[in-house]
Every structure is written in structure tokens, then in C-alpha cells.
C-alpha positions in Angstrom: 46.3 111.6 75.0 49.2 109.4 74.2 51.6 111.4 76.4 49.1 111.1 79.4 49.1 107.3 79.1 53.0 107.2 78.9 53.0 109.1 82.2 50.2 106.8 83.8 52.3 103.8 82.8 55.3 105.3 84.5 53.6 106.1 87.9 53.7 102.6 89.3 57.5 102.3 88.7 57.9 105.8 90.1 56.1 104.8 93.2 58.0 102.1 94.0 61.5 103.9 94.0 62.1 104.5 97.6 65.2 106.1 99.3 67.4 102.9 98.9 66.7 102.8 95.1 67.4 106.6 95.0 70.6 106.5 96.6 71.9 103.5 94.7 70.9 105.3 91.3 73.0 108.3 92.4 76.0 106.3 93.6 75.7 104.1 90.3 76.3 107.3 88.1 79.5 108.2 90.4 82.7 106.5 88.9 85.0 109.0 90.7 85.2 112.2 92.5 88.0 114.5 93.7 88.2 117.6 95.8 88.7 119.1 99.3 87.2 117.9 102.7 86.6 119.7 106.0 86.2 117.4 108.9 84.9 118.2 112.4 84.5 115.8 115.4 82.0 116.7 117.9 82.6 115.0 121.4 79.7 113.1 123.1 78.9 116.3 125.3 78.5 118.5 122.2 82.0 120.2 122.5 84.1 120.7 119.3 86.9 118.0 119.8 88.9 118.3 116.3 89.1 120.0 113.1 91.0 118.8 110.0 91.0 119.6 106.3 92.6 118.2 103.3 92.1 116.7 99.8 90.4 113.4 98.7 90.1 111.2 95.6 87.9 108.2 95.5 87.2 106.0 92.5 85.4 102.9 91.6 87.0 99.6 92.5 87.5 100.4 96.3 90.3 103.0 95.6 90.9 106.2 97.5 93.3 108.5 98.4 92.6 110.7 101.4 95.3 113.2 102.4 94.7 115.1 105.8 96.8 118.3 105.5 96.0 120.0 108.8 96.5 120.1 111.8 98.7 117.1 111.1 99.6 115.5 108.0 98.6 111.9 107.6 97.6 109.9 104.3 95.4 107.1 103.7 95.6 105.3 100.4 94.0 102.1 98.8 94.5 100.4 95.6 91.3 98.3 96.3 93.0 95.4 98.0 95.5 97.0 100.4 95.4 100.3 102.8 98.4 102.4 103.7 98.0 104.7 106.5 101.1 106.8 106.6 102.1 109.3 109.4 104.7 111.7 108.4 105.6 113.1 111.8 106.0 109.3 113.1 107.9 108.3 109.9 105.3 105.1 110.1 103.1 103.4 107.9 100.6 100.9 108.8 99.7 98.4 105.8 96.7 96.3 106.1 94.2 94.3 103.7 91.2 96.3 102.7 87.9 95.3 104.4 85.0 95.4 101.8 82.6 96.0 104.7 81.1 99.4 104.2 80.4 99.7 108.0 84.1 99.7 108.4 85.3 102.0 105.8 82.6 104.6 104.8 84.7 106.0 102.1 84.0 102.8 100.0 80.4 104.3 99.8 81.7 106.2 96.8 84.2 104.0 95.5 82.5 100.4 96.0 79.8 98.4 94.5 76.6 100.7 94.6 74.3 97.5 95.0 76.2 96.6 98.2 74.8 99.4 99.9 71.3 97.9 100.4 72.9 94.7 101.8 74.9 96.6 104.5 72.6 99.2 105.5 68.8 100.2 106.1 68.3 103.2 104.0 65.8 106.1 104.7 65.5 109.7 103.6 66.3 112.1 106.4 65.5 115.4 104.9 64.7 116.9 101.5 64.9 120.6 100.5 64.7 121.2 96.8 67.3 119.1 94.9 69.3 118.6 98.2 68.6 115.4 99.9 70.0 113.6 102.9 69.8 109.5 103.3 70.3 107.9 106.6 72.2 104.7 106.5 72.0 102.4 109.5 74.4 99.2 109.5 72.8 95.9 109.4 75.9 94.0 110.8 76.4 93.9 114.6 79.3 95.9 116.3 79.8 98.6 113.6 82.2 101.4 113.8 79.1 103.8 113.6 75.3 103.8 114.4 74.1 106.2 111.6 75.9 107.5 108.5 73.8 110.3 106.7 75.1 111.4 103.2 73.7 114.6 101.5 73.5 115.0 97.8 72.9 118.1 96.0 71.6 116.9 92.7 74.0 114.0 92.0 76.9 115.6 93.5 77.9 114.5 97.3 78.1 117.5 99.6 78.3 116.0 103.1 78.6 112.9 105.5 77.8 112.7 108.9 78.7 109.6 111.3 77.5 109.2 114.9 78.8 106.3 117.0 77.1 104.6 120.0 78.6 107.1 122.3 77.3 110.1 120.6 80.4 111.3 119.1 79.7 112.9 115.6 82.0 113.3 112.8 81.0 115.8 110.1 82.6 116.0 106.7 81.8 118.7 104.2 82.9 118.1 100.4 84.2 121.2 98.6 85.3 122.0 94.9 84.4 118.4 93.6 85.2 117.2 90.4 83.0 114.1 89.4 83.8 111.2 87.0 87.2 112.3 85.7 89.8 109.6 84.8 92.0 109.3 87.9 95.6 108.0 87.5 96.3 104.7 88.8 99.5 105.7 90.4 97.4 107.8 92.7 96.2 104.7 94.5 99.7 103.3 95.2 101.8 104.1 97.9 105.6 103.5 98.3 107.0 104.3 102.0 109.8 106.8 101.9 113.1 105.4 102.9 113.6 104.9 106.6 110.0 104.6 107.4 108.8 102.1 110.0 106.5 99.5 108.4 103.7 98.0 110.6 101.9 95.2 108.9 98.5 94.0 110.1 96.2 91.1 109.1 
């Protein structure tokens, strides 16, 4: 009987937990992640426009390391304040301040402040199959880089992201071989341009 009353007292709280609260709770447990990604861009006409793959590491404090290995090598690194985008073939790096706008940098979803999600997005549940759930995020701010962002979790592990812009172009990102909540090296989120690299600074 005592157990019944405990459950009864919990029910109002459970009923109030919606998709936004569920997503924030998952992100709040995520301090870092590392692994591989496979990315596909689908054109507005439905054609497969581009495939790429590589490794990633994201950590709390708006830090990320996103290394595209194929078909062309490119590296994006942030220490939480500055972003470096390095193109090895062009021997060029673009340096700019990191925007904390989640609508401009979706990678910050996993490395930023979880509570900022509900300020930046309207959150709904798009699909649920067992412990696999997809949340849809729609930016509240005007003129976003994308119209919708779907993020899929299996349990507490991120599995995929899907972005669609106003023209109907879709970017699909699958995460593989993920390790969660390890202690990343601070040096991972620093970048020193190789000698002879053309440095372009943006504000």
C-alpha cells in the first residue's frame, strides 16, 4: 500500500514532463562525446548531393573538434570562444568568434548549456520506438540557418541529427562508435595553424 501511494504522488510530476524536459534531461547527463560521423546532404529535389565522414569530439563549455576526413579533409575546432576552420588543401584557416546561438551552431546542442535549448527552440516529440526517440527542434529566432533540427537518442546516447533548411535541403548525420562522458584533453580543442597557412580573421 505504501508503494502505491509513492507511485501516486509521482504521477503528477511524470505527467508534466514533456518533450522539452525529456530532451534537456538527456543533454544534462551528457558532459562529452566522441566517435565517428557519417554525413549525407540531400538536395531540394531529393538527389544525394554529397557524402562525408570523419571523427568528432564535443565537450561541455561549447568545445568541439569536428574532423572531416573524406572526401576532402577539413577541420573545425572550438575552445568555447574561438572557432578555427582549417582547409588543408587550400592551406587556409578561417578564425572567428564562436556564436553561442544554437541556431547557428547545432554542434553546441551537445556541448552547450542544456537549459538554453528551450530558450532557443520549440521542442516536440517526432517519433518514439522503444527506447529510441526523436525530438524535433524549431528555432524561435528569425532567419535561422535551418527550419527544423531532428535529434535522435537511443536511451541516453545520441544516434543521429537531421537538419532541413527553408529550401528543402536536408543534412543527415549518423553518429557511430560513440564514447560518452570521458575526460577530453584540453589541447584537443586548440588549433595552431601550420607554418605558411593563410589566416583569415572574421568578426
